[in-house]
Each structure stands twice: as C-alpha cells, then as structure tokens.
C-alpha atoms as a printed R data frame, in Angstrom:
    type eleno elety resid chain resno       x       y        z
1   ATOM     1    CA   UNK     A     1 -50.902 -50.807  -70.537
2   ATOM     2    CA   UNK     A     2 -53.593 -51.661  -72.929
3   ATOM     3    CA   UNK     A     3 -55.988 -49.536  -71.574
4   ATOM     4    CA   UNK     A     4 -53.290 -46.527  -70.570
5   ATOM     5    CA   UNK     A     5 -52.436 -46.632  -74.438
6   ATOM     6    CA   UNK     A     6 -55.640 -46.842  -76.112
7   ATOM     7    CA   UNK     A     7 -57.452 -43.744  -73.537
8   ATOM     8    CA   UNK     A     8 -54.081 -41.673  -73.790
9   ATOM     9    CA   UNK     A     9 -53.785 -41.899  -77.429
10  ATOM    10    CA   UNK     A    10 -57.766 -40.867  -77.842
11  ATOM    11    CA   UNK     A    11 -56.890 -37.975  -75.421
12  ATOM    12    CA   UNK     A    12 -54.030 -37.007  -77.875
13  ATOM    13    CA   UNK     A    13 -56.435 -37.390  -80.934
14  ATOM    14    CA   UNK     A    14 -59.330 -35.290  -79.045
15  ATOM    15    CA   UNK     A    15 -56.833 -32.809  -78.299
16  ATOM    16    CA   UNK     A    16 -55.422 -32.396  -81.788
17  ATOM    17    CA   UNK     A    17 -58.990 -32.037  -83.164
18  ATOM    18    CA   UNK     A    18 -60.339 -29.806  -80.466
19  ATOM    19    CA   UNK     A    19 -57.303 -26.907  -80.806
20  ATOM    20    CA   UNK     A    20 -57.209 -25.147  -84.053
21  ATOM    21    CA   UNK     A    21 -53.601 -24.061  -83.145
22  ATOM    22    CA   UNK     A    22 -52.824 -27.896  -83.867
23  ATOM    23    CA   UNK     A    23 -54.321 -28.016  -87.166
24  ATOM    24    CA   UNK     A    24 -50.992 -28.483  -88.899
25  ATOM    25    CA   UNK     A    25 -49.664 -31.496  -91.050
26  ATOM    26    CA   UNK     A    26 -47.447 -32.489  -88.319
27  ATOM    27    CA   UNK     A    27 -50.270 -32.965  -85.775
28  ATOM    28    CA   UNK     A    28 -52.466 -34.599  -88.738
29  ATOM    29    CA   UNK     A    29 -49.889 -37.385  -89.146
30  ATOM    30    CA   UNK     A    30 -49.614 -37.669  -85.327
31  ATOM    31    CA   UNK     A    31 -53.180 -37.975  -85.308
32  ATOM    32    CA   UNK     A    32 -53.301 -40.760  -87.682
33  ATOM    33    CA   UNK     A    33 -50.261 -42.478  -85.775
34  ATOM    34    CA   UNK     A    34 -52.091 -42.544  -82.923
35  ATOM    35    CA   UNK     A    35 -54.810 -44.188  -84.731
36  ATOM    36    CA   UNK     A    36 -52.452 -46.797  -86.036
37  ATOM    37    CA   UNK     A    37 -50.839 -47.364  -82.629
38  ATOM    38    CA   UNK     A    38 -54.756 -47.862  -81.317
39  ATOM    39    CA   UNK     A    39 -55.357 -50.335  -83.944
40  ATOM    40    CA   UNK     A    40 -51.772 -52.156  -83.593
41  ATOM    41    CA   UNK     A    41 -52.257 -52.780  -80.068
42  ATOM    42    CA   UNK     A    42 -55.924 -53.884  -80.382
43  ATOM    43    CA   UNK     A    43 -55.131 -56.336  -82.906
44  ATOM    44    CA   UNK     A    44 -53.222 -58.790  -80.691
45  ATOM    45    CA   UNK     A    45 -53.562 -57.613  -77.001
46  ATOM    46    CA   UNK     A    46 -57.564 -58.192  -76.193
47  ATOM    47    CA   UNK     A    47 -56.914 -61.806  -77.801
48  ATOM    48    CA   UNK     A    48 -53.878 -62.296  -75.432
49  ATOM    49    CA   UNK     A    49 -55.894 -61.173  -72.250
50  ATOM    50    CA   UNK     A    50 -58.967 -63.240  -73.321
51  ATOM    51    CA   UNK     A    51 -56.722 -66.521  -73.614
52  ATOM    52    CA   UNK     A    52 -54.353 -65.588  -70.538
53  ATOM    53    CA   UNK     A    53 -57.635 -65.342  -68.481
54  ATOM    54    CA   UNK     A    54 -59.543 -68.245  -69.877
55  ATOM    55    CA   UNK     A    55 -56.207 -70.433  -69.922
56  ATOM    56    CA   UNK     A    56 -56.943 -71.050  -73.645
57  ATOM    57    CA   UNK     A    57 -54.281 -71.713  -76.454
58  ATOM    58    CA   UNK     A    58 -56.661 -72.091  -79.325
59  ATOM    59    CA   UNK     A    59 -57.578 -69.815  -82.245
60  ATOM    60    CA   UNK     A    60 -59.714 -70.621  -85.200
61  ATOM    61    CA   UNK     A    61 -58.148 -70.390  -88.662
62  ATOM    62    CA   UNK     A    62 -60.174 -67.361  -89.782
63  ATOM    63    CA   UNK     A    63 -59.449 -66.026  -86.703
64  ATOM    64    CA   UNK     A    64 -55.554 -66.172  -87.023
65  ATOM    65    CA   UNK     A    65 -55.747 -64.836  -90.571
66  ATOM    66    CA   UNK     A    66 -57.887 -62.057  -89.160
67  ATOM    67    CA   UNK     A    67 -55.538 -61.106  -86.829
68  ATOM    68    CA   UNK     A    68 -52.509 -61.289  -89.104
69  ATOM    69    CA   UNK     A    69 -54.126 -59.353  -91.677
70  ATOM    70    CA   UNK     A    70 -55.119 -56.760  -89.341
71  ATOM    71    CA   UNK     A    71 -51.705 -56.767  -87.409
72  ATOM    72    CA   UNK     A    72 -50.211 -56.136  -90.921
73  ATOM    73    CA   UNK     A    73 -52.298 -53.222  -92.093
74  ATOM    74    CA   UNK     A    74 -52.070 -51.357  -88.945
75  ATOM    75    CA   UNK     A    75 -48.205 -51.833  -88.953
76  ATOM    76    CA   UNK     A    76 -47.694 -51.032  -92.579
77  ATOM    77    CA   UNK     A    77 -49.619 -47.702  -91.926
78  ATOM    78    CA   UNK     A    78 -47.638 -47.150  -89.210
79  ATOM    79    CA   UNK     A    79 -44.334 -47.511  -90.854
80  ATOM    80    CA   UNK     A    80 -45.400 -45.370  -93.855
81  ATOM    81    CA   UNK     A    81 -46.588 -42.631  -91.601
82  ATOM    82    CA   UNK     A    82 -43.133 -42.523  -89.897
83  ATOM    83    CA   UNK     A    83 -41.624 -42.355  -93.283
84  ATOM    84    CA   UNK     A    84 -44.075 -39.065  -94.218
85  ATOM    85    CA   UNK     A    85 -43.368 -37.646  -90.809
86  ATOM    86    CA   UNK     A    86 -39.786 -37.507  -91.704
87  ATOM    87    CA   UNK     A    87 -40.448 -36.214  -94.680
88  ATOM    88    CA   UNK     A    88 -42.078 -33.645  -93.321
89  ATOM    89    CA   UNK     A    89 -39.392 -32.705  -90.834
90  ATOM    90    CA   UNK     A    90 -36.994 -32.585  -93.601
91  ATOM    91    CA   UNK     A    91 -39.317 -29.982  -95.263
92  ATOM    92    CA   UNK     A    92 -39.721 -27.878  -92.246
93  ATOM    93    CA   UNK     A    93 -36.329 -27.666  -91.584
94  ATOM    94    CA   UNK     A    94 -34.511 -27.248  -94.703
95  ATOM    95    CA   UNK     A    95 -37.272 -25.440  -96.831
96  ATOM    96    CA   UNK     A    96 -39.286 -23.527  -94.115
97  ATOM    97    CA   UNK     A    97 -40.228 -20.943  -96.488
98  ATOM    98    CA   UNK     A    98 -41.658 -23.443  -98.650
99  ATOM    99    CA   UNK     A    99 -43.322 -25.394  -96.466
100 ATOM   100    CA   UNK     A   100 -47.106 -24.467  -96.767
101 ATOM   101    CA   UNK     A   101 -46.867 -24.903 -100.284
102 ATOM   102    CA   UNK     A   102 -44.974 -28.194 -100.749
103 ATOM   103    CA   UNK     A   103 -46.913 -30.152  -97.595
104 ATOM   104    CA   UNK     A   104 -50.127 -28.660  -98.291
105 ATOM   105    CA   UNK     A   105 -53.585 -30.494  -96.879
106 ATOM   106    CA   UNK     A   106 -54.552 -32.185 -100.306
107 ATOM   107    CA   UNK     A   107 -50.658 -33.879  -99.979
108 ATOM   108    CA   UNK     A   108 -51.422 -34.894  -96.649
109 ATOM   109    CA   UNK     A   109 -54.430 -36.564  -97.313
110 ATOM   110    CA   UNK     A   110 -52.598 -38.233 -100.202
111 ATOM   111    CA   UNK     A   111 -50.181 -39.134  -98.230
112 ATOM   112    CA   UNK     A   112 -52.552 -41.125  -95.474
113 ATOM   113    CA   UNK     A   113 -54.726 -42.551  -98.504
114 ATOM   114    CA   UNK     A   114 -51.286 -43.930 -100.236
115 ATOM   115    CA   UNK     A   115 -50.354 -45.561  -96.618
116 ATOM   116    CA   UNK     A   116 -53.561 -47.126  -96.026
117 ATOM   117    CA   UNK     A   117 -54.026 -48.654  -99.531
118 ATOM   118    CA   UNK     A   118 -50.583 -49.523  -99.925
119 ATOM   119    CA   UNK     A   119 -50.957 -51.309  -96.180
120 ATOM   120    CA   UNK     A   120 -54.310 -52.678  -97.427
121 ATOM   121    CA   UNK     A   121 -52.833 -54.633 -100.515
122 ATOM   122    CA   UNK     A   122 -49.834 -56.129  -98.282
123 ATOM   123    CA   UNK     A   123 -52.041 -57.733  -95.858
124 ATOM   124    CA   UNK     A   124 -54.342 -58.873  -98.421
125 ATOM   125    CA   UNK     A   125 -51.320 -60.310 -100.360
126 ATOM   126    CA   UNK     A   126 -50.180 -62.172  -97.066
127 ATOM   127    CA   UNK     A   127 -53.613 -63.339  -96.391
128 ATOM   128    CA   UNK     A   128 -54.107 -64.644 -100.068
129 ATOM   129    CA   UNK     A   129 -50.632 -66.445  -99.721
130 ATOM   130    CA   UNK     A   130 -51.458 -68.187  -96.356
131 ATOM   131    CA   UNK     A   131 -54.797 -69.200  -97.467
132 ATOM   132    CA   UNK     A   132 -52.864 -71.154 -100.424
133 ATOM   133    CA   UNK     A   133 -51.042 -73.524  -97.915
134 ATOM   134    CA   UNK     A   134 -52.633 -76.622  -97.069
135 ATOM   135    CA   UNK     A   135 -53.373 -76.055  -93.422
136 ATOM   136    CA   UNK     A   136 -53.562 -79.021  -91.574
137 ATOM   137    CA   UNK     A   137 -55.635 -79.364  -88.151
138 ATOM   138    CA   UNK     A   138 -53.890 -78.741  -84.584
139 ATOM   139    CA   UNK     A   139 -51.072 -76.807  -86.015
140 ATOM   140    CA   UNK     A   140 -49.186 -75.377  -83.271
141 ATOM   141    CA   UNK     A   141 -47.674 -72.060  -83.142
142 ATOM   142    CA   UNK     A   142 -45.139 -71.175  -80.232
143 ATOM   143    CA   UNK     A   143 -46.429 -67.475  -79.973
144 ATOM   144    CA   UNK     A   144 -49.120 -65.226  -78.595
145 ATOM   145    CA   UNK     A   145 -49.582 -63.463  -81.940
146 ATOM   146    CA   UNK     A   146 -50.322 -65.045  -85.824
147 ATOM   147    CA   UNK     A   147 -47.125 -63.879  -87.199
148 ATOM   148    CA   UNK     A   148 -46.723 -64.197  -90.957
149 ATOM   149    CA   UNK     A   149 -43.144 -65.570  -90.487
150 ATOM   150    CA   UNK     A   150 -44.385 -68.350  -88.719
151 ATOM   151    CA   UNK     A   151 -47.470 -69.138  -90.677
152 ATOM   152    CA   UNK     A   152 -45.153 -69.386  -93.750
153 ATOM   153    CA   UNK     A   153 -42.902 -71.486  -92.182
154 ATOM   154    CA   UNK     A   154 -45.344 -74.456  -91.926
155 ATOM   155    CA   UNK     A   155 -44.058 -77.557  -93.141
156 ATOM   156    CA   UNK     A   156 -46.710 -77.979  -95.463
157 ATOM   157    CA   UNK     A   157 -45.557 -74.824  -97.573
158 ATOM   158    CA   UNK     A   158 -43.361 -74.369 -100.384
159 ATOM   159    CA   UNK     A   159 -40.509 -72.593  -98.683
160 ATOM   160    CA   UNK     A   160 -38.583 -71.245 -101.364
161 ATOM   161    CA   UNK     A   161 -41.573 -68.991 -102.814
162 ATOM   162    CA   UNK     A   162 -42.521 -68.052  -99.127
163 ATOM   163    CA   UNK     A   163 -38.796 -67.018  -98.682
164 ATOM   164    CA   UNK     A   164 -38.911 -65.175 -101.984
165 ATOM   165    CA   UNK     A   165 -42.154 -63.232 -100.759
166 ATOM   166    CA   UNK     A   166 -40.597 -62.493  -97.179
167 ATOM   167    CA   UNK     A   167 -37.507 -61.172  -98.890
168 ATOM   168    CA   UNK     A   168 -39.364 -58.827 -101.152
169 ATOM   169    CA   UNK     A   169 -42.224 -57.558  -98.799
170 ATOM   170    CA   UNK     A   170 -39.229 -56.775  -96.213
171 ATOM   171    CA   UNK     A   171 -37.538 -54.750  -98.823
172 ATOM   172    CA   UNK     A   172 -40.878 -52.729  -99.428
173 ATOM   173    CA   UNK     A   173 -42.117 -52.593  -96.187
174 ATOM   174    CA   UNK     A   174 -38.882 -52.440  -94.296
175 ATOM   175    CA   UNK     A   175 -35.661 -51.168  -96.099
176 ATOM   176    CA   UNK     A   176 -37.396 -48.848  -98.408
177 ATOM   177    CA   UNK     A   177 -38.979 -46.443  -95.231
178 ATOM   178    CA   UNK     A   178 -35.874 -47.196  -93.645
179 ATOM   179    CA   UNK     A   179 -33.461 -45.567  -96.190
180 ATOM   180    CA   UNK     A   180 -35.981 -42.783  -96.386
181 ATOM   181    CA   UNK     A   181 -36.109 -41.996  -92.705
182 ATOM   182    CA   UNK     A   182 -31.938 -42.060  -92.851
183 ATOM   183    CA   UNK     A   183 -31.770 -40.025  -96.087
184 ATOM   184    CA   UNK     A   184 -34.115 -37.570  -94.470
185 ATOM   185    CA   UNK     A   185 -31.980 -37.191  -91.304
186 ATOM   186    CA   UNK     A   186 -28.970 -37.039  -93.413
187 ATOM   187    CA   UNK     A   187 -30.162 -33.747  -94.769
188 ATOM   188    CA   UNK     A   188 -31.987 -32.383  -91.480
189 ATOM   189    CA   UNK     A   189 -28.828 -32.850  -89.222
190 ATOM   190    CA   UNK     A   190 -26.315 -30.198  -90.955
191 ATOM   191    CA   UNK     A   191 -29.321 -27.993  -91.150
192 ATOM   192    CA   UNK     A   192 -30.014 -28.256  -87.404
193 ATOM   193    CA   UNK     A   193 -26.588 -27.360  -86.735
194 ATOM   194    CA   UNK     A   194 -26.437 -24.495  -89.230
195 ATOM   195    CA   UNK     A   195 -29.592 -22.621  -86.917
196 ATOM   196    CA   UNK     A   196 -28.135 -19.732  -85.102
197 ATOM   197    CA   UNK     A   197 -30.780 -19.700  -82.383
198 ATOM   198    CA   UNK     A   198 -29.992 -22.148  -79.399
199 ATOM   199    CA   UNK     A   199 -33.798 -21.948  -79.073
200 ATOM   200    CA   UNK     A   200 -34.236 -22.780  -82.633
201 ATOM   201    CA   UNK     A   201 -31.900 -26.052  -82.388
202 ATOM   202    CA   UNK     A   202 -33.712 -26.872  -79.330
203 ATOM   203    CA   UNK     A   203 -36.904 -27.042  -80.349
204 ATOM   204    CA   UNK     A   204 -35.782 -28.585  -83.773
205 ATOM   205    CA   UNK     A   205 -33.800 -31.285  -81.960
206 ATOM   206    CA   UNK     A   206 -36.606 -32.074  -79.613
207 ATOM   207    CA   UNK     A   207 -39.082 -32.687  -82.373
208 ATOM   208    CA   UNK     A   208 -36.794 -34.897  -84.414
209 ATOM   209    CA   UNK     A   209 -35.274 -36.642  -81.577
210 ATOM   210    CA   UNK     A   210 -39.139 -37.411  -80.303
211 ATOM   211    CA   UNK     A   211 -39.494 -39.021  -84.031
212 ATOM   212    CA   UNK     A   212 -36.289 -40.665  -83.877
213 ATOM   213    CA   UNK     A   213 -36.893 -42.353  -80.724
214 ATOM   214    CA   UNK     A   214 -40.655 -43.767  -81.987
215 ATOM   215    CA   UNK     A   215 -38.445 -45.114  -85.290
216 ATOM   216    CA   UNK     A   216 -36.229 -46.966  -83.539
217 ATOM   217    CA   UNK     A   217 -38.583 -48.173  -81.188
218 ATOM   218    CA   UNK     A   218 -41.140 -49.393  -84.032
219 ATOM   219    CA   UNK     A   219 -38.378 -50.896  -86.643
220 ATOM   220    CA   UNK     A   220 -35.902 -52.030  -83.543
221 ATOM   221    CA   UNK     A   221 -38.352 -54.486  -81.639
222 ATOM   222    CA   UNK     A   222 -39.911 -55.305  -85.124
223 ATOM   223    CA   UNK     A   223 -36.671 -56.152  -86.511
224 ATOM   224    CA   UNK     A   224 -35.889 -58.035  -83.260
225 ATOM   225    CA   UNK     A   225 -39.113 -59.742  -83.287
226 ATOM   226    CA   UNK     A   226 -38.712 -61.431  -86.953
227 ATOM   227    CA   UNK     A   227 -35.094 -62.178  -86.056
228 ATOM   228    CA   UNK     A   228 -35.836 -64.253  -83.449
229 ATOM   229    CA   UNK     A   229 -38.405 -65.904  -85.333
230 ATOM   230    CA   UNK     A   230 -35.729 -66.688  -88.035
231 ATOM   231    CA   UNK     A   231 -33.196 -68.209  -85.744
232 ATOM   232    CA   UNK     A   232 -35.852 -70.476  -84.393
233 ATOM   233    CA   UNK     A   233 -35.119 -69.510  -80.650
234 ATOM   234    CA   UNK     A   234 -36.934 -71.224  -77.553
235 ATOM   235    CA   UNK     A   235 -40.480 -70.105  -77.347
236 ATOM   236    CA   UNK     A   236 -40.157 -68.081  -74.365
237 ATOM   237    CA   UNK     A   237 -38.106 -65.585  -76.436
238 ATOM   238    CA   UNK     A   238 -40.505 -65.416  -79.225
239 ATOM   239    CA   UNK     A   239 -43.154 -64.942  -76.835
240 ATOM   240    CA   UNK     A   240 -41.135 -62.046  -75.110
241 ATOM   241    CA   UNK     A   241 -40.382 -60.171  -77.996
242 ATOM   242    CA   UNK     A   242 -44.140 -60.314  -79.598
243 ATOM   243    CA   UNK     A   243 -45.485 -58.940  -76.315
244 ATOM   244    CA   UNK     A   244 -42.886 -56.145  -76.672
245 ATOM   245    CA   UNK     A   245 -43.749 -55.341  -80.330
246 ATOM   246    CA   UNK     A   246 -47.626 -55.493  -79.576
247 ATOM   247    CA   UNK     A   247 -47.935 -53.842  -76.046
248 ATOM   248    CA   UNK     A   248 -44.779 -51.885  -75.072
249 ATOM   249    CA   UNK     A   249 -43.915 -50.351  -78.374
250 ATOM   250    CA   UNK     A   250 -47.230 -48.436  -78.768
251 ATOM   251    CA   UNK     A   251 -47.355 -47.293  -75.333
252 ATOM   252    CA   UNK     A   252 -43.890 -45.730  -75.560
253 ATOM   253    CA   UNK     A   253 -44.396 -44.557  -79.005
254 ATOM   254    CA   UNK     A   254 -47.194 -42.422  -77.335
255 ATOM   255    CA   UNK     A   255 -45.126 -41.411  -74.418
256 ATOM   256    CA   UNK     A   256 -41.959 -40.278  -76.670
257 ATOM   257    CA   UNK     A   257 -43.758 -38.808  -79.730
258 ATOM   258    CA   UNK     A   258 -46.998 -37.018  -78.150
259 ATOM   259    CA   UNK     A   259 -46.885 -36.641  -74.332
260 ATOM   260    CA   UNK     A   260 -43.436 -35.270  -74.313
261 ATOM   261    CA   UNK     A   261 -44.724 -32.553  -77.027
262 ATOM   262    CA   UNK     A   262 -45.320 -29.117  -75.274
263 ATOM   263    CA   UNK     A   263 -48.104 -28.258  -77.824
264 ATOM   264    CA   UNK     A   264 -49.886 -31.325  -77.211
265 ATOM   265    CA   UNK     A   265 -49.525 -30.797  -73.648
266 ATOM   266    CA   UNK     A   266 -51.070 -27.494  -73.503
267 ATOM   267    CA   UNK     A   267 -53.699 -28.756  -75.585
268 ATOM   268    CA   UNK     A   268 -54.398 -31.215  -73.169
269 ATOM   269    CA   UNK     A   269 -54.465 -28.521  -70.556
270 ATOM   270    CA   UNK     A   270 -56.822 -26.173  -72.352
271 ATOM   271    CA   UNK     A   271 -59.236 -29.160  -72.979
272 ATOM   272    CA   UNK     A   272 -59.302 -29.904  -69.366
273 ATOM   273    CA   UNK     A   273 -60.099 -26.740  -68.369
274 ATOM   274    CA   UNK     A   274 -62.624 -26.241  -70.986
275 ATOM   275    CA   UNK     A   275 -64.298 -29.498  -69.679
276 ATOM   276    CA   UNK     A   276 -63.779 -28.130  -66.059
277 ATOM   277    CA   UNK     A   277 -65.622 -24.695  -67.183
278 ATOM   278    CA   UNK     A   278 -68.549 -26.277  -69.036
279 ATOM   279    CA   UNK     A   279 -69.298 -28.712  -65.890
280 ATOM   280    CA   UNK     A   280 -69.176 -25.856  -63.365
281 ATOM   281    CA   UNK     A   281 -71.353 -23.514  -65.923
282 ATOM   282    CA   UNK     A   282 -74.069 -26.415  -66.038
283 ATOM   283    CA   UNK     A   283 -73.801 -27.182  -62.125
284 ATOM   284    CA   UNK     A   284 -76.651 -26.010  -60.577
285 ATOM   285    CA   UNK     A   285 -74.793 -25.374  -57.421
286 ATOM   286    CA   UNK     A   286 -71.731 -23.806  -59.151
287 ATOM   287    CA   UNK     A   287 -72.711 -19.702  -58.937
288 ATOM   288    CA   UNK     A   288 -70.717 -18.094  -56.412
289 ATOM   289    CA   UNK     A   289 -71.780 -14.495  -54.531
290 ATOM   290    CA   UNK     A   290 -69.346 -11.413  -54.398
291 ATOM   291    CA   UNK     A   291 -68.160 -12.725  -51.156
292 ATOM   292    CA   UNK     A   292 -67.303 -16.313  -52.371
293 ATOM   293    CA   UNK     A   293 -70.453 -18.088  -50.813
294 ATOM   294    CA   UNK     A   294 -72.318 -20.109  -53.059
295 ATOM   295    CA   UNK     A   295 -75.962 -18.507  -53.981
296 ATOM   296    CA   UNK     A   296 -78.882 -20.677  -52.925
297 ATOM   297    CA   UNK     A   297 -80.847 -21.508  -56.437
298 ATOM   298    CA   UNK     A   298 -84.809 -21.498  -55.095
299 ATOM   299    CA   UNK     A   299 -88.345 -21.570  -56.760
300 ATOM   300    CA   UNK     A   300 -90.610 -19.460  -56.244
301 ATOM   301    CA   UNK     A   301 -94.465 -19.792  -56.736
302 ATOM   302    CA   UNK     A   302 -94.724 -16.364  -57.744
303 ATOM   303    CA   UNK     A   303 -91.840 -15.151  -60.000
304 ATOM   304    CA   UNK     A   304 -91.156 -11.784  -60.237
305 ATOM   305    CA   UNK     A   305 -92.162 -10.294  -64.026
C-alpha cells in the first residue's frame, strides 16, 4: 500500500507537469496535494515497516519529535490545500467568467506558500511545547505513531496548558478549514443545481464529489483518531486508527481525487504512449518495413557516399 501510494502520486505529478493542458490552478493544487500525501505516508509508514520486521518497539526522543513535526507539517499542509481547493471549486462554478482574474498564478503560489509556512509554524510550536516537558526514560506510548495528543498527555506535563493549546490548535487547523469548506459548498451546490446542461452538472458534481470525498476521508479518519486517543481506548483501537490515518487515507485520497479524474487518466495514457514511442524510436530493431517486416540494421565496410 505504501509503494502504491508513492508511485501513483509520483505518476500523477509527472502527468500533470508534462501535459500543458493540465497547467491550471486546480491541477497545480492537486500536484501539491500529491506531494503532501507522499510526505504524509512517508512520515510514519517506513518506521512502521522497519519496526515490524525487526520486532523493535523503541524510538529515540529525537526521532519521536522529528516524526511528530514532519507528520504535523504535511497534515496541516494537506488540510489547508483541501480548503484552498474548495475555494477554487467555488470560484470555478460560481464566478466562471472572473476565474482567470481571481485565481491567477500569483495567488496560487501565495496560497501554497502560506499553507507551508503556517504548517511549519504549527509543527515547530508543537515541538517546542513537547521539548518543555520533563521527559523521563522508558515512556510507553500505546501507538505506532508519535502523536502530539499522546505526547502532550504524559503524566509529567501540565495538563491545563496542554489542553488549552490542543483546543486552540484544533480550532485553527481543524474547525476553521472545515468551516471554510462547508461554506464553499453551501454556495457551490445551489449554483450546480442552476446549471441547465446535464453534462455540465455531471462534470461539476464529479469534480466536487471527488474533492468532498477526500475531505471526508481526511478529516473523518483524523477526527476518529483523536477521539480514540481522547477517550483512552484499548491500545489496539488506537493502533488501527493510526494505520487507517497514515496508510489507508493517502492511498484512497489518490484513487478518489486523482485517478478518477478523466483529465489525469488521459494525461497518464498520453505519457505512456510518448514513453513507448520514444523507446521504439531509440530501439535498434524497431524499424519496420513496408510489408511489416523488420529491417535488418547492418554495417558496411565501404559505406556509400
């Protein structure tokens, strides 16, 4: 599942970057979302695989902080990008004539940079707070992932300050993005219903439906993971929730948002055909004669002038 997620995301990025027809804001955001998916699953799954094969259950303090910081960074980037893509859908459907002016390349780059710096600030703030804790040796975490909610609930930490920070952070990177997405779709759905063409309605619903499915998977599994951590479930439930969040969600996001898109599928087919043609062009036995027989390529001691 990890290899499928990484390779298919890389293929989608390559298809979008190599096809000029896909050089639009929506596919620019989709490419960045693919990078975020790769980073999201790479922050946890390789360590899971190594620990499973070596039967080791130990991670260093620095390694745990690094994993937590990188996981928070890419998770927040993905959440902000999903909100930006909802805004892109809103402008596309509700103001199609003003779309090239509103969603211009400078604004797209600005959105991506803002999402990165806000996410970096959040991850570093988490790391700074965890570093303030008096970490004792041999602390056991009932999970496969170093989650901020579990690290901040260590018995040696100040629970009041940590709870305030968790609520504030959940509001900033959970409640506000979800509110923005819901507000966008509150305006999008009536606009789609007013479209007279059935093909236009189908295309709009297909694009928005794929995006909404990814939003539900991403936030649904994330909220489920944090709820299971909050109510202190049996360790097995927390592990299953983390595996769903770190492994299954990025793979399903790829299949729903990218591989179901007809334009991306067409770009992948064109990329494959160009690869095959270039391979045939440089292959020494690929020349075909008039009757379908391959020409024999030979060298001569006395070449003709």
